C-alpha positions as CSV (number, residue, x, y, z in Angstrom):
1,M,96.7,121.4,115.0
2,A,100.5,121.6,115.6
3,L,99.8,124.4,118.1
4,D,97.2,122.2,120.0
5,E,99.7,119.4,120.2
6,T,102.4,121.7,121.6
7,T,99.9,123.1,124.1
8,R,99.0,119.6,125.1
9,Q,102.7,118.6,125.5
10,V,103.4,121.6,127.6
11,N,100.2,120.9,129.8
12,K,101.4,117.3,130.2
13,R,104.9,118.5,131.3
14,A,103.4,121.1,133.7
15,V,101.2,118.3,135.3
16,D,104.2,116.1,135.6
17,V,106.4,118.7,137.2
18,L,103.5,119.9,139.5
19,D,102.8,116.4,140.5
20,D,106.4,115.8,141.5
21,A,106.6,119.2,143.3
22,D,103.4,118.1,145.3
23,Y,105.1,114.8,146.2
24,R,108.2,116.5,147.2
25,L,106.5,119.1,149.3
26,K,104.5,116.5,151.2
27,E,107.8,114.8,152.1
28,A,109.3,118.2,153.2
29,D,106.2,118.7,155.4
30,M,106.7,115.5,157.2
31,N,110.4,116.0,157.6
32,V,110.1,119.6,158.9
33,L,107.2,118.5,161.1
34,R,109.3,115.8,162.7
35,A,112.0,118.4,163.5
36,V,109.3,120.8,164.9
37,Q,108.1,118.1,167.1
38,G,111.6,117.1,168.4
39,L,112.3,120.6,169.3
40,E,109.0,121.0,171.0
41,G,109.7,118.1,173.1
42,L,113.2,119.7,173.9
43,S,111.5,123.0,174.9
44,R,109.8,121.4,177.9
45,Y,113.3,121.2,179.4
46,T,115.1,124.2,177.9
47,N,114.1,127.4,175.9
48,A,117.7,127.7,174.5
49,H,116.5,126.4,171.2
50,D,113.2,128.3,170.8
51,P,114.6,130.5,168.0
52,A,115.4,127.4,165.9
53,L,111.9,126.1,166.8
54,E,110.3,129.4,165.6
55,N,112.2,129.3,162.3
56,L,111.2,125.7,161.8
57,R,107.5,126.6,162.4
58,T,108.0,129.5,159.9
59,V,109.5,126.9,157.4
60,L,106.7,124.5,157.9
61,S,104.2,127.3,157.3
62,E,105.8,128.2,154.1
63,V,106.1,124.7,153.0
64,R,102.3,124.4,153.6
65,N,101.6,127.6,151.6
66,A,103.6,126.2,148.8
67,Q,101.7,123.0,149.0
68,D,98.4,124.8,148.7
69,D,99.6,126.8,145.8
70,V,101.0,123.7,143.9
71,A,97.7,121.8,144.7
72,R,95.7,124.6,143.2
73,R,97.9,124.9,140.1
74,L,98.0,121.1,139.7
75,A,94.2,121.0,139.8
76,A,93.9,123.7,137.3
77,E,96.4,122.1,134.9
78,S,94.8,118.7,135.3
79,E,91.5,120.1,134.1
80,G,93.3,121.1,130.9
81,E,94.4,117.7,130.1
């Protein structure tokens, strides 16, 4: 029984940490998206900042990949609660 209790505790901690990561990744997505949109608006007038725009688009893509991964892991851990 002690092992089951420890497993449950670890599962609960995993769910809490993944839930927090999910929240923070959603915030990061919104923040990076705002930066992308700002530079997209600027690129109508100059392409001098296009490298930064492409880097931000890459970051946004990676954040979204991480969101998907965390969401899958959270769903799997939540089933184990």
